[in-house]
KEDRENBA-167087 format. One record per residue (C-alpha): x, y, z; residue in one letter. Coordinates in steps of 0.1 Angstrom, whole numbers, plus 5000, padded with zeros to 4 digits. Example, Ala and Ser with C-alpha at 12.3 -4.5 7.8 and 13.67 -1.06 7.14 Angstrom:
<rs>
(r (5123, 4955, 5078), 'A'),
(r (5137, 4989, 5071), 'S'),
</rs>
This chain:
<rs>
(r (1025, 4932, 6132), 'M'),
(r (1042, 4964, 6142), 'S'),
(r (1040, 4994, 6119), 'H'),
(r (1062, 5025, 6118), 'P'),
(r (1049, 5055, 6137), 'L'),
(r (1032, 5081, 6116), 'T'),
(r (1042, 5118, 6117), 'T'),
(r (1011, 5126, 6137), 'M'),
(r (1019, 5099, 6163), 'E'),
(r (1054, 5113, 6166), 'L'),
(r (1040, 5148, 6169), 'Y'),
(r (1017, 5136, 6198), 'L'),
(r (1046, 5119, 6215), 'I'),
(r (1066, 5152, 6213), 'A'),
(r (1036, 5170, 6228), 'L'),
(r (1034, 5144, 6255), 'L'),
(r (1071, 5150, 6264), 'I'),
(r (1067, 5188, 6262), 'I'),
(r (1037, 5190, 6286), 'F'),
(r (1046, 5162, 6310), 'S'),
(r (1083, 5162, 6317), 'L'),
(r (1088, 5199, 6326), 'P'),
(r (1057, 5199, 6348), 'W'),
(r (1068, 5168, 6366), 'L'),
(r (1103, 5183, 6373), 'I'),
(r (1087, 5215, 6384), 'W'),
(r (1061, 5199, 6406), 'R'),
(r (1081, 5170, 6421), 'L'),
(r (1113, 5191, 6425), 'G'),
(r (1094, 5220, 6440), 'R'),
(r (1115, 5244, 6420), 'T'),
(r (1091, 5274, 6420), 'E'),
(r (1112, 5296, 6443), 'Y'),
(r (1143, 5296, 6421), 'F'),
(r (1130, 5281, 6388), 'A'),
(r (1094, 5289, 6378), 'P'),
(r (1077, 5265, 6354), 'L'),
(r (1087, 5288, 6324), 'V'),
(r (1124, 5284, 6333), 'V'),
(r (1120, 5246, 6338), 'V'),
(r (1104, 5243, 6303), 'Q'),
(r (1133, 5262, 6287), 'I'),
(r (1159, 5241, 6305), 'L'),
(r (1140, 5209, 6296), 'T'),
(r (1141, 5220, 6259), 'G'),
(r (1179, 5225, 6262), 'I'),
(r (1182, 5191, 6278), 'L'),
(r (1161, 5174, 6251), 'L'),
(r (1179, 5192, 6223), 'G'),
(r (1205, 5179, 6198), 'P'),
(r (1234, 5192, 6218), 'G'),
(r (1227, 5172, 6250), 'L'),
(r (1203, 5143, 6251), 'L'),
(r (1202, 5142, 6213), 'G'),
(r (1240, 5138, 6212), 'A'),
(r (1240, 5111, 6239), 'W'),
(r (1211, 5092, 6225), 'F'),
(r (1209, 5101, 6188), 'P'),
(r (1184, 5073, 6180), 'A'),
(r (1158, 5089, 6204), 'Y'),
(r (1163, 5124, 6189), 'Y'),
(r (1162, 5112, 6153), 'Q'),
(r (1131, 5091, 6159), 'T'),
(r (1109, 5116, 6177), 'V'),
(r (1121, 5150, 6165), 'F'),
(r (1121, 5144, 6128), 'T'),
(r (1121, 5174, 6104), 'P'),
(r (1084, 5170, 6099), 'D'),
(r (1077, 5170, 6136), 'V'),
(r (1100, 5200, 6143), 'I'),
(r (1082, 5219, 6114), 'G'),
(r (1048, 5212, 6131), 'M'),
(r (1061, 5223, 6165), 'L'),
(r (1076, 5254, 6150), 'N'),
(r (1043, 5264, 6135), 'G'),
(r (1025, 5262, 6168), 'V'),
(r (1055, 5280, 6185), 'A'),
(r (1055, 5309, 6161), 'S'),
(r (1018, 5316, 6166), 'W'),
(r (1021, 5312, 6203), 'A'),
(r (1049, 5337, 6206), 'V'),
(r (1032, 5361, 6182), 'M'),
(r (1001, 5362, 6205), 'I'),
(r (1023, 5367, 6236), 'F'),
(r (1043, 5396, 6220), 'V'),
(r (1010, 5411, 6209), 'W'),
(r (0997, 5410, 6244), 'I'),
(r (1029, 5426, 6257), 'A'),
(r (1023, 5454, 6232), 'G'),
(r (0987, 5459, 6243), 'I'),
(r (0998, 5461, 6280), 'E'),
(r (1022, 5490, 6274), 'L'),
(r (1007, 5519, 6293), 'D'),
(r (1023, 5549, 6276), 'L'),
(r (0998, 5573, 6292), 'H'),
(r (1011, 5565, 6327), 'E'),
(r (1047, 5567, 6315), 'A'),
(r (1041, 5602, 6301), 'W'),
(r (1024, 5614, 6332), 'K'),
(r (1055, 5604, 6352), 'N'),
(r (1079, 5612, 6324), 'R'),
(r (1109, 5626, 6343), 'R'),
(r (1111, 5596, 6367), 'E'),
(r (1102, 5571, 6340), 'T'),
(r (1126, 5584, 6313), 'F'),
(r (1155, 5588, 6337), 'V'),
(r (1151, 5553, 6352), 'T'),
(r (1142, 5534, 6320), 'A'),
(r (1170, 5552, 6301), 'G'),
(r (1197, 5544, 6325), 'L'),
(r (1184, 5509, 6332), 'A'),
(r (1187, 5502, 6294), 'L'),
(r (1218, 5522, 6285), 'A'),
(r (1242, 5508, 6312), 'M'),
(r (1237, 5471, 6305), 'P'),
(r (1237, 5479, 6268), 'L'),
(r (1271, 5494, 6271), 'L'),
(r (1284, 5466, 6293), 'F'),
(r (1270, 5439, 6270), 'G'),
(r (1284, 5457, 6239), 'S'),
(r (1318, 5458, 6255), 'A'),
(r (1315, 5420, 6262), 'A'),
(r (1305, 5414, 6225), 'A'),
(r (1335, 5434, 6213), 'L'),
(r (1357, 5413, 6235), 'G'),
(r (1342, 5381, 6220), 'L'),
(r (1348, 5393, 6185), 'L'),
(r (1385, 5400, 6193), 'A'),
(r (1388, 5365, 6209), 'W'),
(r (1370, 5343, 6184), 'D'),
(r (1348, 5353, 6154), 'R'),
(r (1330, 5320, 6156), 'G'),
(r (1302, 5336, 6177), 'W'),
(r (1291, 5360, 6149), 'I'),
(r (1266, 5346, 6122), 'G'),
(r (1273, 5343, 6085), 'A'),
(r (1252, 5373, 6076), 'R'),
(r (1259, 5395, 6106), 'G'),
(r (1279, 5427, 6104), 'A'),
(r (1301, 5435, 6134), 'D'),
(r (1279, 5464, 6145), 'W'),
(r (1248, 5442, 6143), 'Q'),
(r (1264, 5416, 6165), 'F'),
(r (1277, 5441, 6190), 'V'),
(r (1244, 5460, 6192), 'L'),
(r (1224, 5427, 6193), 'G'),
(r (1243, 5412, 6221), 'V'),
(r (1244, 5445, 6240), 'G'),
(r (1206, 5448, 6237), 'M'),
(r (1202, 5412, 6248), 'A'),
(r (1220, 5421, 6280), 'C'),
(r (1197, 5451, 6285), 'A'),
(r (1163, 5434, 6279), 'V'),
(r (1136, 5431, 6305), 'T'),
(r (1109, 5405, 6299), 'A'),
(r (1077, 5425, 6306), 'L'),
(r (1053, 5395, 6304), 'P'),
(r (1074, 5374, 6328), 'I'),
(r (1080, 5404, 6351), 'L'),
(r (1042, 5407, 6354), 'I'),
(r (1039, 5371, 6364), 'L'),
(r (1067, 5375, 6390), 'F'),
(r (1052, 5406, 6405), 'M'),
(r (1018, 5388, 6407), 'E'),
(r (1036, 5360, 6426), 'K'),
(r (1052, 5383, 6452), 'I'),
(r (1020, 5404, 6454), 'D'),
(r (1033, 5439, 6443), 'I'),
(r (1018, 5441, 6408), 'L'),
(r (0989, 5464, 6417), 'R'),
(r (1009, 5483, 6443), 'R'),
(r (1026, 5517, 6436), 'P'),
(r (1060, 5500, 6434), 'L'),
(r (1048, 5474, 6409), 'G'),
(r (1032, 5500, 6387), 'Q'),
(r (1064, 5521, 6387), 'R'),
(r (1084, 5490, 6376), 'V'),
(r (1059, 5483, 6349), 'L'),
(r (1064, 5518, 6335), 'R'),
(r (1102, 5514, 6334), 'Y'),
(r (1099, 5480, 6317), 'A'),
(r (1073, 5492, 6292), 'S'),
(r (1095, 5521, 6280), 'L'),
(r (1124, 5498, 6277), 'D'),
(r (1103, 5474, 6257), 'D'),
(r (1097, 5500, 6230), 'I'),
(r (1134, 5508, 6228), 'A'),
(r (1142, 5471, 6225), 'I'),
(r (1119, 5466, 6195), 'W'),
(r (1132, 5499, 6179), 'A'),
(r (1168, 5487, 6182), 'V'),
(r (1158, 5454, 6167), 'L'),
(r (1142, 5471, 6137), 'A'),
(r (1175, 5491, 6133), 'L'),
(r (1195, 5459, 6134), 'I'),
(r (1172, 5442, 6108), 'L'),
(r (1173, 5473, 6085), 'L'),
(r (1181, 5459, 6051), 'D'),
(r (1193, 5484, 6025), 'W'),
(r (1184, 5460, 5997), 'E'),
(r (1148, 5461, 6009), 'R'),
(r (1147, 5496, 6023), 'I'),
(r (1118, 5504, 5999), 'G'),
(r (1097, 5476, 6013), 'R'),
(r (1105, 5486, 6049), 'Q'),
(r (1096, 5522, 6042), 'G'),
(r (1064, 5510, 6026), 'T'),
(r (1056, 5489, 6056), 'F'),
(r (1061, 5518, 6080), 'V'),
(r (1040, 5542, 6060), 'L'),
(r (1012, 5516, 6054), 'A'),
(r (1012, 5506, 6091), 'F'),
(r (1008, 5543, 6101), 'G'),
(r (0981, 5548, 6076), 'A'),
(r (0962, 5517, 6086), 'A'),
(r (0965, 5522, 6124), 'A'),
(r (0942, 5552, 6124), 'L'),
(r (0911, 5535, 6108), 'P'),
(r (0919, 5503, 6127), 'F'),
(r (0917, 5522, 6161), 'R'),
(r (0885, 5540, 6150), 'A'),
(r (0870, 5506, 6142), 'L'),
(r (0881, 5491, 6175), 'M'),
(r (0864, 5520, 6194), 'R'),
(r (0831, 5513, 6177), 'R'),
(r (0827, 5475, 6181), 'I'),
(r (0820, 5454, 6211), 'S'),
(r (0847, 5438, 6232), 'E'),
(r (0838, 5403, 6218), 'T'),
(r (0844, 5415, 6183), 'D'),
(r (0876, 5433, 6193), 'R'),
(r (0892, 5400, 6201), 'W'),
(r (0886, 5387, 6166), 'Y'),
(r (0895, 5419, 6148), 'V'),
(r (0926, 5422, 6170), 'G'),
(r (0938, 5387, 6160), 'L'),
(r (0932, 5395, 6123), 'I'),
(r (0951, 5427, 6127), 'W'),
(r (0979, 5407, 6144), 'L'),
(r (0982, 5382, 6115), 'A'),
(r (0981, 5410, 6090), 'L'),
(r (1008, 5432, 6107), 'C'),
(r (1031, 5401, 6112), 'A'),
(r (1028, 5392, 6075), 'L'),
(r (1035, 5427, 6064), 'A'),
(r (1065, 5431, 6087), 'A'),
(r (1080, 5397, 6076), 'D'),
(r (1074, 5407, 6039), 'W'),
(r (1094, 5439, 6045), 'A'),
(r (1123, 5420, 6061), 'G'),
(r (1117, 5432, 6097), 'L'),
(r (1106, 5398, 6110), 'H'),
(r (1071, 5389, 6120), 'F'),
(r (1077, 5395, 6157), 'M'),
(r (1083, 5432, 6150), 'V'),
(r (1049, 5433, 6133), 'G'),
(r (1033, 5414, 6162), 'A'),
(r (1046, 5439, 6187), 'F'),
(r (1035, 5469, 6167), 'L'),
(r (1001, 5453, 6162), 'A'),
(r (0996, 5454, 6200), 'G'),
(r (1011, 5488, 6206), 'V'),
(r (0984, 5506, 6188), 'V'),
(r (0957, 5488, 6208), 'I'),
(r (0946, 5504, 6241), 'D'),
(r (0945, 5480, 6270), 'S'),
(r (0914, 5497, 6283), 'R'),
(r (0895, 5483, 6253), 'W'),
(r (0896, 5449, 6270), 'F'),
(r (0888, 5438, 6306), 'S'),
(r (0918, 5433, 6328), 'V'),
(r (0905, 5399, 6339), 'E'),
(r (0901, 5386, 6303), 'R'),
(r (0935, 5399, 6293), 'M'),
(r (0951, 5382, 6323), 'D'),
(r (0933, 5350, 6315), 'L'),
(r (0944, 5351, 6279), 'L'),
(r (0981, 5356, 6290), 'R'),
(r (0978, 5327, 6315), 'H'),
(r (0961, 5304, 6290), 'H'),
(r (0986, 5311, 6262), 'V'),
(r (1014, 5303, 6287), 'L'),
(r (0996, 5271, 6297), 'L'),
(r (0984, 5258, 6263), 'V'),
(r (1009, 5268, 6236), 'V'),
(r (1040, 5286, 6250), 'M'),
(r (1055, 5253, 6263), 'P'),
(r (1059, 5243, 6226), 'V'),
(r (1079, 5275, 6220), 'F'),
(r (1101, 5269, 6250), 'F'),
(r (1109, 5234, 6240), 'L'),
(r (1114, 5243, 6203), 'S'),
(r (1138, 5270, 6214), 'T'),
(r (1158, 5245, 6234), 'G'),
(r (1160, 5223, 6203), 'L'),
(r (1180, 5251, 6186), 'R'),
(r (1209, 5250, 6210), 'T'),
(r (1244, 5240, 6199), 'N'),
(r (1275, 5232, 6218), 'W'),
(r (1300, 5227, 6189), 'D'),
(r (1325, 5252, 6203), 'M'),
(r (1326, 5232, 6236), 'G'),
(r (1305, 5233, 6267), 'G'),
(r (1331, 5252, 6287), 'F'),
(r (1333, 5280, 6261), 'A'),
(r (1296, 5284, 6258), 'V'),
(r (1291, 5284, 6296), 'F'),
(r (1320, 5308, 6300), 'G'),
(r (1305, 5332, 6275), 'V'),
(r (1271, 5329, 6292), 'A'),
(r (1287, 5338, 6326), 'A'),
(r (1305, 5368, 6311), 'V'),
(r (1272, 5380, 6296), 'L'),
(r (1253, 5374, 6328), 'L'),
(r (1279, 5395, 6347), 'L'),
(r (1276, 5423, 6322), 'A'),
(r (1238, 5422, 6323), 'S'),
(r (1235, 5421, 6361), 'V'),
(r (1262, 5447, 6367), 'A'),
(r (1250, 5470, 6340), 'G'),
(r (1214, 5469, 6351), 'K'),
(r (1222, 5475, 6388), 'L'),
(r (1246, 5503, 6379), 'A'),
(r (1220, 5520, 6358), 'G'),
(r (1192, 5518, 6383), 'V'),
(r (1214, 5528, 6412), 'H'),
(r (1224, 5559, 6392), 'A'),
(r (1187, 5567, 6386), 'A'),
(r (1180, 5562, 6423), 'G'),
(r (1207, 5588, 6432), 'R'),
(r (1194, 5613, 6407), 'I'),
(r (1158, 5608, 6418), 'L'),
(r (1166, 5605, 6456), 'R'),
(r (1150, 5572, 6462), 'W'),
(r (1150, 5557, 6497), 'R'),
(r (1178, 5532, 6506), 'P'),
(r (1173, 5497, 6492), 'G'),
(r (1148, 5508, 6465), 'E'),
(r (1172, 5509, 6436), 'A'),
(r (1186, 5474, 6444), 'S'),
(r (1151, 5460, 6445), 'L'),
(r (1140, 5476, 6413), 'I'),
(r (1173, 5467, 6396), 'G'),
(r (1168, 5430, 6403), 'W'),
(r (1132, 5431, 6392), 'L'),
(r (1142, 5446, 6359), 'L'),
(r (1168, 5418, 6356), 'Q'),
(r (1140, 5393, 6345), 'T'),
(r (1149, 5383, 6310), 'K'),
(r (1134, 5349, 6299), 'A'),
(r (1109, 5350, 6270), 'L'),
(r (1115, 5385, 6255), 'I'),
(r (1152, 5380, 6254), 'M'),
(r (1148, 5345, 6240), 'I'),
(r (1125, 5359, 6213), 'I'),
(r (1151, 5386, 6206), 'F'),
(r (1179, 5360, 6204), 'A'),
(r (1157, 5337, 6181), 'N'),
(r (1153, 5366, 6157), 'I'),
(r (1191, 5372, 6157), 'L'),
(r (1197, 5335, 6150), 'L'),
(r (1170, 5334, 6122), 'D'),
(r (1187, 5363, 6105), 'K'),
(r (1222, 5347, 6109), 'A'),
(r (1235, 5376, 6130), 'I'),
(r (1246, 5352, 6157), 'I'),
(r (1256, 5315, 6155), 'T'),
(r (1238, 5287, 6173), 'A'),
(r (1266, 5286, 6199), 'E'),
(r (1261, 5323, 6207), 'M'),
(r (1223, 5317, 6208), 'F'),
(r (1230, 5289, 6234), 'T'),
(r (1251, 5313, 6255), 'A'),
(r (1224, 5340, 6254), 'L'),
(r (1197, 5314, 6263), 'L'),
(r (1218, 5303, 6293), 'L'),
(r (1223, 5339, 6303), 'M'),
(r (1186, 5346, 6301), 'A'),
(r (1177, 5316, 6322), 'V'),
(r (1203, 5324, 6348), 'G'),
(r (1192, 5360, 6351), 'S'),
(r (1156, 5350, 6355), 'T'),
(r (1163, 5323, 6381), 'M'),
(r (1181, 5349, 6402), 'L'),
(r (1152, 5373, 6404), 'T'),
(r (1128, 5358, 6429), 'I'),
(r (1155, 5345, 6454), 'P'),
(r (1172, 5379, 6454), 'V'),
(r (1141, 5401, 6454), 'V'),
(r (1121, 5383, 6481), 'T'),
(r (1143, 5392, 6511), 'P'),
(r (1149, 5427, 6498), 'K'),
(r (1111, 5432, 6495), 'L'),
(r (1107, 5421, 6532), 'R'),
(r (1133, 5445, 6543), 'R'),
(r (1119, 5474, 6523), 'L'),
(r (1083, 5466, 6535), 'S'),
(r (1065, 5480, 6504), 'V'),
</rs>
């Protein structure tokens, strides 16, 4: 006699879908050149979400992705992305950025400012056209700044993976690009903290900033004195504590996760073990985040409108990033072709921009439809990177 599936059985079915379907598409379709596995996982999440397959076959969606199952998936996804953001914070090399500060600040500043301006202009146009893109609790300035910054984001962890793939990560060009992306990462999280500033909870947020600064010094002193094995455990405890404190203050747990990593020196851990951790997190738990992100997409304003907005944002992002990096190249007298190559490498968006957009959606600054458009823009931007960069790299012969 048949029995209804338990929540755990449904959860395991969801995990089976999450880990098998994107991998099969990626492997059998041989999409690596234009769509790495990370991108395929995000696209699969969009396909499986309520707006597409869930709308066509509601019985499937309502049976597998019940509220209890989605809650379990979201718990895994939250921890996965906290670890990933924490690693991104650890890998910021501010010492190298400061040693090459003129070149780094000029390039990173222009590479961030120009797409921010282009994206903000696009956001203002969207507000003038239809206010259905702004969330219920979002002020106009938060929406405009949030969308503009989403167009300016560079995904440092995915950029590292891409540069490993094309074998420039450890070369001088790769290290330069990392410096630019690292500085922009700090600006991105600073702007996010500004967007999330809550005057009703300004006391809590001020308390968090002061307490974090006070706790960071003894934490760093402790980390210097213990073995690397113990550092991993203490670092994860510190991550959970900072994420909790930031969320309590209203700044979102991702801000706390990033700050928890920033005050940790990458030299305290072996490069090999840090690389392995990043790869293992991507393999074991990040696919859950990618699919759960796709499940949040919404097409209620019509597919054409969402795709049209995504195309406008993609144009603003690409044009702004290339304009900014080319301006830096002229100021710094780079050789021909270098600015174009670096501009396209910095175009990589998937993951950090998706995290950024998730936070804007959580705080009701954007609607689910706007989130969908931003997600499509991030995927499109990331898919362009390798096909455009590879021939440029051959011509430049770095």
